[in-house]
Phi, psi and omega in degrees: 000315182295315183302320188287325183288320179299315178299316180289324180292323174298313178301317179292327178299321176292315181290333176288326175293322181290322174293320176302323181304319182282356179242010178274170181287314184248154181284171188289341179268008173289154174312137192296321181300329178274320190286321188298314183299332182254016174287140182295136178246313182195164179265135169246146183258102174300313166235172181298339184250000185234081177277145172233153186264124170267135182265174181301321183276008184085003176283174183238137180240147192298169184309141174239165174311139188302316181297326180292318184291318176298314180296320177298317182291320179300311180298316174310311184294317180290326178282343181253333185282146174281169177117184180282149177308310186299317182302308177303312181293326180289319178297315182296320177298317180295320179302314179302313180300319178287330177291325176299318181298319181293333178281335172279003175086017176281143178288144170209172185308139181254134178255139179277348180292133181301318180260034176295138182300148187298331182285355176248002186208139184213143170287156180299147184291339182292345183272349180302310181285348177272340184229078178296153183294144180278148179294156179249123184254331173079177183293165183300140176203167182301311184301305183300320179295321178289322176302313185294316176298318180304307183296317180292328177289316176298317182291329177295330179277306194291315179297322177290329170300315180295317179296322176305318180293319181292315180297323173296316181298316185290330175287319175295324177286350173272352183295310179302319178291328174293318176303312183302318183294321180296319181296320177296315183288331178287344171267020178054043177238156181267120179289344176285345183296338179279354178294145186297325184246036183307312186289321181294318179300316181298313180303315186290316184301320175294324171295328175286329172296317177302314180301314179302314179295319179292329175292321175296318175296319174305317177291327174295331185273352175077024175307133179279118171292333183294308183297325177299341185283340181251028174102157176204161174224134177233117183056038175081000183256131178273128180262108185296323182239085181272116179290145187240011166214151182193191176091195181296136179295117180276000176052069177242162181265079181212085180314317184298321179298321181284331179290316178300333181287343173242027170082019177239183178208170177229137168249142184258120181254158173245137180230138173264122179279168182286358165250016169090003175287143179255114186255158176257131182236116181264133178247117175279130180208171178261112183298345181273347177226013184226140177254115185292160183274163179297163175297323183291321181293336184272000177286165179289165178227175179297142185295337180291325186313306179297324185286326179293308180306323193254007185300312183056027177295159184298332181277344179229034184288329181289311179298322182294314179297314176298323179290318180299313182298322175303301180302320180298309187292320179295322179296312176304332181296334183287350182260131181305319182290348186079353177233129177276173174278167176287132186296128173239133174244129181247134178239141184273177181262187186297137176071001187243171165248173176285005165295343177297334180271005185237017191260350190251028180058235182286339177275002172297140182298310178304315183285330175297313179289330184288313181294337183282346176117007176267158176269099197262131174238140182241113179274133175245123182291166188312139177080306176041226174287329181228096175300119179220144179214148180305321187238333188263155178251175184300320189282348182279117183304330186291347174287345183246012185268069177204157179220195184305327176301316179293322178299327187276311187271352182235308182290313184296316181289338179290314177301307185308306185302309182298319183289316180288332175289318185290323187269337183081004179273160182277330181224167173214162179272136180251126179232124189225148171235133170058242185296334170300327175290324180299313181293331177287312174304329180285313183301318184280351182294158175294136180086358176251262182223063190285343180291344179296336177299332183291345176256005180240124186282328177201140177249111179267111189248118185257121184055059189295129181262083178245312178253143176284149171266189182289346185299326184299343179277004181288152189312311191282331182284325180298319176300324177285342180273335181272341183277156184288165182299314185298317175297319181297322177289328179287332183270327185243005179072184177242021176245234169284153178275114181043065179299349177299335174296325176289324176297316177300330180296316184284332180289308189272152176294146185306320179297316179286326181291314178307314182292321179294317180299317180296311180305311182296313176289329173297320179294314179295314184254006173058043174239160181240173175259021187301324188258007178268168170276111188294330173299338180250008180301314180295329179293324184299337188256012171283343182256019177204146006267160174255169176294126176230150183282155178296329182283335177287317177295324176298317179298319177290315196247341189284180194278000192253324203244245188300304184306322179285308185282337181061028174193154189266341180229014176212146181289167177295322183292320174299320182289326178293322177299319183294319175299318178296322180289321174300317182291321176295322176293328183290328183272353175086021180286156182293156184289347181294336190272355177286081181235158179239173183287331179285339181233078191284349180232150181088167176270150176273123171276138184302328179267009182290344174248030187296148180272337196240155176251194182292346183281348187296141183278173181291158184241134166239125188231133174242109185260129171279113190294336186248023184285121172265345183287313181230164181244093181289324182299330176296322178292312182303320181293323183295320186283330187282331186266014164079022185276347175238074192297333183267359178275125170259114185266111174275341181199136173216136184214137174247120176263100196306315184274357185282135170266183191303314182268356178297334186289342180244342184241349182300145178306320184259024182303320181294326178288322182277332189232304193303312186289324179289322179299319177301320178288319180294324177296323181280325181294327184266356177289151184299155181292325173296319181295318184295333182290322189265008177243165176286147172282126177292159185296144179064019172250358186300324187251018179287146174276123182271000000 
């Protein structure tokens, strides 16, 4: 018996080693000194459906198919665990059965532990058709390298042709508008006079010209901009926000530069996700009242550190509270007033960076909230302008096997944990736009990372992207939806999505790139600049597009996920059933008729298919009424009709004339969104946090 056990254990060890090879960073024929530290050891489950591979040296490799992760852990357990062969086989068989059930979408008991084994935790079945498994590419090999090069070659040609068609389409559709403008000018009229904020635009343009002249004059007088950083006094008057940059806008992709133009600055932190990606986290601050942290301190750390510090578990509550208190006190010492602002984390939309919150001078949402007294942090999702991973390189297809799910369950928690670690607070306010709201709605859902809600005091969603709008039916989006996944990868590759767009960003002058970017995105997403400050439009497009994985765009536009289901957390069938229920309710039909195919008898309770549990934070929503890209009104309807009993909506507003980007770029954005957001963030902040923070401007007399 002992000999049989030893033989079985040796056999399992061989199988484990072979299986680990295809999940490791380097192939088996790599030099041993390079291969051993990066060999796959085990799969860790960030959520029950999101395994990452841990290497020998503690590194992380991105998500792999669920079955591969389960098999790796099973073989490791079988190779290492003592006991009889029959007992191990019985345990493994039982585990395999449960794992198969989870892959088939059956419900099982859910464990809240982040690294709970799959056999004791499973995600809600409704997420399965919405988040299909990502491909497995494995370590470099001749076959994989040929496959990768073939996809890169085919996508370089086909995606460039697709981009060319889009550019030509945007050019042709601009011709009628151009002819109309020429006709108006020939009649000695100004075509911009029809714009809703025409007079305000002229006023702002004149003010910018005056500021540019004043800056040039200051430079001629030899004024030291370095000394201006640390405060100044003119005629006994202290200028709280002294610009340290000025003059004509060079149109560059640098949020810190635009912060300095309004008397602020930005320090950049590096954050590591649980699957090894290195993200950029920007901290907006007033250089006259805050001392920046050292470069070494702003570097990334192991992903576990922030999680441990911010865990707040029952067994470590005392040490967690003392750690937070220490960090909060030391962080407050960096402020001249001794009190920091309440922390706010802002997340950007699809194909953008958080620079989108920094393009409107003092009317930028990020700068407005900072000058109002909040401590503003800007998160930039994976890859962005500089794709980085702890182990992988740009050319490795494994660096690009991610979609909105990974951005939600890995990027967002990494940002939240790092901000709370740096500031020492227990919660923060979360502000998201478009795709940023999507990854948050996904992350907070049951079976994903609902415990994240315990760290968020309020979730402010701008143009919430939960349900698809009519724009997904456009011809070019429909084309991307009807092609097969294999054809999609042949056309757009298995790396970054149309990376030539980013190459154009480096080649073209800022003014030309901004104008081209607006025309292309306006054609694609059917929005206009009517409500923007036209003098700043070229600046707005310096922060887009960023690097996005082809798999992420396939999730948005491909035949399986969002474009087909028209929702991020429910299938098309479930949406149709909800429509029928709402229609019956509107016609006054009895509640007994509210039935679904899955529940043919009995009444349906409105919250029986809720996406969120009691850990979800309060919601504040600003819906763009003229938004064709997403349907925010449908989300409001879901919340109003009791389908999310645990969600407390503290604010909701439909801005009738607003389009998708107007919620962050419109001239009257602060009146429609910013000032309301300032009050809501303070009202929902924990009472203990308010005692340790500066009171935001115009919030002194708010009733709590």
